[in-house]
N, C-alpha and C positions, 0 to 999 in steps of 0.2 A: 194754607193759612194766610200767606202773604203773596202779593204780586212779586214777580222776580226782581223788579228794579228797586223794590223797597228794602231798606235795612231794618232788621228786626231788633227791637230792644225788649228784652224780657224783664218785667218788673215783678218781683216776688214780694207780695205783701201789700195790701191796699188799705192799710189802716190810716189813722189820723194824719200821720206825717207825709202821706203820699199824695195828698190832693194838689198842692202847688207844683210838685214835681211833675205829675201827670199833665196838668193843665199847660205847663211850660212846654213840654215835649210835644203835646198835641198842636199847640199854636205854631210850632216850628215844623210840624210833620210834612206838610206839602212841600215847602221850600227845601227841607233837608232829606226828603224821600224816606220818611220813617214809618214803620208800622209798630205799634205798641201792643205787646201781649201782656195783659195784666192778670196775674195769677194770685188767687187767694183761696183759703179754705172755704170762704163764703163767696159763692158765685154772685149772689145778689150785691154784695159790697163791691166786688170787682166790676160788675156791670154798671153800677152807679158811678164809679170813678171814670168810666170810658166817656161819659158825657154824650153818649150816642154819636160819637165821632166815627166817621167811616175808616179812619186810620188806626182804630183801636179794636182789639178783640179781648173779651173777658173769658177767662177759663177758671174752673174750679181746680185748684192745685193743692195737693197734699204732698208736702216735701218729704214725708216719710214713705211715700210710694216711690220706691227707687227707680222703677222703670219709667214712670211718668216724668219724674224729675229730670232724669238723664235725657229723655226724649226732647223735652221743651228747651233744655239748656243747649242741646246739640243743634237745634233749629235756629237759635238766636245769634245775633252778631255781637251783642254785649249784654251782660247781665247786671241788673241793679237789685240788690237784696235789701229790702226794708224790714226784714224780720228782726226779732230780738237777737242780740249779739251771739248768744250761744248756739244759734241755729245756722250761722253762716258757714260753718266749717265743711259740712258735707257738700254744700253748693260750691264752695271754693275748690274742693277736690275734683268735682265734676268739671269745673271750669278749666282746671289743669289738664284733665284727661282730653277734653275736646278743644283745647286751645282757645278759650274765650276770655276776654277781659272782664273784670269784676269791679263793681263800685258799691261800697257800703258807707253808712254814716257812723258806724260803730268803732269803738276803741279796738286797736289791733290786739287780738288775744295771742297768747303764747303759741297756740296751735296754728294760727294764721301766720305768725312770724316764721314758724318752722318751715313754711312752704316757700320762703323767699328764694332760696337757691334754685329750686325747680322752676319757679315763676320766671326768674331771670333767664334761666337756660332756654325756656320756651319763648323768650322775648314778650312776655305778657305783662300787663299792668293790673295789679290788684290795689285799687285806690280805696283807702279806708279813712275814717275820721274826717269825713268831708261833709258834716252836717253843720250844726250851729256850734255846739260845745260838746264834743270836739269838732272842729272844722273852721268856721269863720274866725274863731279865736286864734287858731294857728296862723291862718292866712294874714289876718290884719296885724298880728304881732310880728310875724316874720318880715312883712313889708317894711315896717318901721325899723326893726333891728338891722335888716340888711342895708337900709338907707344910712343909718348911723355908722355902720362898719365901712360902707363905701367911702364915706367922708374921712375915715381914719379915726372914728370915735371909739371909745371903750365903754361897754355896757356896765353899769353899776347896779341898776335896780330894774326889776320887772315885776309888776303886779297886774293881775288880770282877774276881772270880776264879771260874772254873767248871771242873769236871773230871768226866769219866766214869770211874769207878773200879770196883774189885771190892769187894763188901760184906765187912765184917770176917770173917764166918763162912766166906767162900769165898776168903779171902786166904791162898793156900797156897804162894806162891813167894817167892824172895829179893828179887824186884823189887817185890813188893807191887802187882802190876799184871797185868791180863788185858785182852784186847781186848773192849770192849763196844760198839764202833762200827767203822767202816771201818778195817781195819789199815793200809791204804795211807796214809790221812791222818795216822796216828800216825807212820809212818816218815818222811813228808815234812814234818812239822810244823816251821814256823819258816823254811822255805827261801823264796828269792825276795825278797831285800832285807833290810835291817836292821829290827830291832824298833825302833819309836820311840814315845816317851811323854814326858810332861813332869813334872818333880819340882821343887816349890818354885820354879816359874817358869823353870827351866832345861830346855831340850830335851835329851833323852838318846837315844843311839842304841847299839844292841848288834848287831854283825854276827853272822851265823849261827854263825861259828866259836866265838863266846863265849857264845851264847845260853843254853846249859844250865849255865853256871857263874855266872850272875847271878840267883839266885833269892830270893824273899821267903818268909818263914815264916808260917804261919797255924796257929791252934789252934782246934779245934771241940770244945766240951764233949761228953764221952761218946765221941768218936771219935779223940782224940789230935791229933798234929801232922801238918801237911801242908806242902808247898812249892809255889810257883808260879813258872813261867818266863813272861816277857812275851810277849804276842801280837804279831803283826807290826806292826799299826798301831793303837795305842790312841787316836789323835787323830781318827779319822774320825767319831766320835759327839759330838765336842766341841760343834759348833753344833747338832746334832740335840737333844742334851740341854740346850742353852742353858748350856753350861759354859765359854764363851769366857773368862770372868774367873777360872776356877778355877786355882789354882797347881799342882795335882797331878792328873794324869789317867793312870791306868795300868790296863790290862786284862791278865789272865794266865790261864794254864792250870794247873789243880791236879793234882798228883801226890803220892804219899806221899814222905816225906823220904828222900833217897838215890837216887831214880830218876834225877834230872837229871844228877847226877854220873856215874852209871853210863852213861847214854845218851850223854854227852859222849865216851865212849870210841869209840863207833861213828862219831860225827861226826869225831873226830880221824883215824881210820883211813881215812875216805872211804866207809864202808859205806852211808851214807844217800844217796849220789849217784845221781841218776836220769837223768843227762845222756848216758850212753854205755852200750853193751852189752858184756858180757864174752864173750871168745872161748870156745867150747866149753862154755858154761855148763851144758848139759843133762847132760853126763857128769861134771861136777865134783863132788867130795865137799865136805862142809861144811869139812873141814880144808883142802882145796885152795883153797877160797874165801877163808878167813882168810889163808892163806899168800900169796895173791896181793897182799895189801896190806903184806906184810912184806919186809924186805930179805933177800937171799940170805946164808946162812951155811953153811960146810962141815960144821959139827958141831952147832950149836945146834938144838934142836927148835923146832917151831912155838910151843909153849907158852912156852919161854924167850924167844924173839924177841918174842913178844907182850908178855910182862911187862916186858922191857927197854924196848920202844918206848913203852909206856904208863906206865912208871915205877911199877909196882905189885909188891908182894911177894906170895909165894904164900900168906901167911896173911891177906891183905887181903880183906875182904868183897867188894870189887870183882872180885877174881879168882874167888871162889866164884860170883858172879852170872854170869860168862862161862861157867864150867864147867857150871853148871846148864842152860844153853841147848843143851848138846851141840854147841857150836861146833867142837870138835876131833875130831868123829867121822870115822873113816876109811871108814865104810860108808854113812852116810846120803848120798844123792845130791840135788843141787839139782833135777835133772829139769825144768828150765825152759829152753826154747830162746831164744837171743838175749836173755838177761835182763840188766837193769841191776843194779848193786850193791844198790840200794834194793829191787828186786823179790826178790832172793835173800834179803836180810835179812828181809823181810816173811815169806817162806816159812819161814825158820828160826824166827822168833819165833812164827809161827802154831802150830808144833808144840808150843810150851810155853805159850803164852798164850791158847789157846782156852778159853772157858768150858765147864766140864763140865755135863752135863744138869741137875745139882742146884745149880749155882752161881747166885748172885744178884749183880746189879750194884748200883752205888751212885752217885748224883749228889750232888756237893757244890757249893754256890754260896755265895759270901761277898762281901758288899759292905761297903766302908768309906766313910762320908760325913763329911767334916770341914766345919764351917760356923761362922760367927760370928753370934750372935744377942744383941741388946741389949748389945753390947760384949764379950761373953764367947765364947771359942772352945770348941766342943763337938764331940763325935763320936758317930755312931751306927754300930754294927756290926750288920749284918743277915745271918743265916746260915740256910741251908736244906739239909737232908739228906734224900734220898729213896732208899729201898731197894726193889729190884724184887721182884715176886712170884715169878717163875720166868723161864724162857728165852723165853717168848712175851710176857708182860706185864712187860717189863723196866722198870727205873727210867727208862732212856733212852726207851723207847717211850711211857711214861706222860708224861714231862715234855715230849717233843716233840709227841706226838699230842693230848693233852688240850686244850692251849690252842688248837690248830687247830680241834678239834671244837667247843669252847665258842664260839669266835669265829664259826664258820660258822653256828651256831644263832642267835646274837645278831644277825647280819646278816640271816638269813632272817626273823627275827621283828621286824626293823626297830628293834632297840634300839641298833644301831650304824648311823648314818645319814650320817656325814660322808664325802663322796665323794673319790675320788682314789687314786693309788698311794701306799700308806702303810705305816708300821710302827706297832706298838701303844704309842704314847707319849702318847696323849690319855686323859684321865680316863674318858670314856664307854666306852673300850675296856678299859683296864687294871683299873679298879675292879671291875666284875662278874666279870671272868675270874679275878683273884687271889682274890676271895671264894669263887668256886666251886672253885678249885683246892685251897683249904684243906680242903674237905669230902672231897677225894681224898688227903689226907695230904701235900700240897705246901705246907708252912707255913714262913714266914720268922719267925725269932725276932729281934726288934730289941732292941738294948741301948744305952742312953745312957751315955756315958763321957767323961772329960776328953779334949780334943783331943790326939792324938799327933803328927801331922804329921811333918815332917822338919826336922832342924836344917840350918843353912846348909851347903851342900856346894860 
């Protein structure tokens, strides 16, 4: 499969986020003596991603075929898994058996964490959470937090926001939003428990029913205003970042101003519910779908009932946003069998929010660091905006894939040596990766300012 002098990198999963990762490694392949084996259930997709490069081989790979999976893992020098998070664990166990390093962009699951002792015993590196969010957020945050600490400063506040959006030149609808990632995740965002964070030492909880009405505002030079709604659990990185003493810790998702207020309408009506299926959903029109959440009235139209229940006027921009989605169509069919409200909403939104071939996406990341240094309170705001090239090399693919690729090469070249199941919060990991990301246009602009903080609440 490979020439003897080449080092084999096995990439499992050739989906949307793998394009920039593969291109980066192919560009380095001659100089670094790499051979890429790209495995996917779809051979055609894997072949397309090889870009006909002599240093890449595409294979049809079914990870549930145990003997095939074990064979390809055994033949590789390092494994990159770009599969959905719940599918990493079998690959991780094989990597342990055959003493292979592993890189993923996913959150560390409990099962993955449970392998830590064995991974360390075999002196292996299982690097996780090295995509965009989680990933670039950890690295860019730890860089500033470590710098503050090295000067003897004390952290008071850390807020971190990230969002996958549409680039200004492709922003063509009233929601100022299009799907740049898995639509289902957008529809279900924020469900499954309250959002929790800490502000000025007080714990705060926001139930899902109010999540999209409690937003923060952010401004990014050259790109205007944004809003952010809180992520489900902002506190889980508290000890990881060493921020147990910080008074404020908040992580959120960025959207354009006005999106959350409009999205709240769907939450109020129950359209984002994924817990039950709707009767006769495949023959339902969009209008019937909407009407199923509204009370019966002998004379009022669906439109009037909708405005009454949501308390919006016909000249309200909120109303225009709903009309724009063709929600009241008498002809468009749901055409999904036994669908949940959330699945139907996803289908309706996909009609309107799918990126056009010429559209570009945009990633915005924004961190706020509040700290006390030499008796004086200060703040650093760090902002990054990345715009995609096209539909293949999107900003999302670039920001998820490049850190994975760079880390894999650093591990292969023994520049990252600390063993264990880990995320990229150590200097030996984040420093070279952030430096190289800058050469690819992923640049954080840091600005020192007076501490803003929160007044007592």
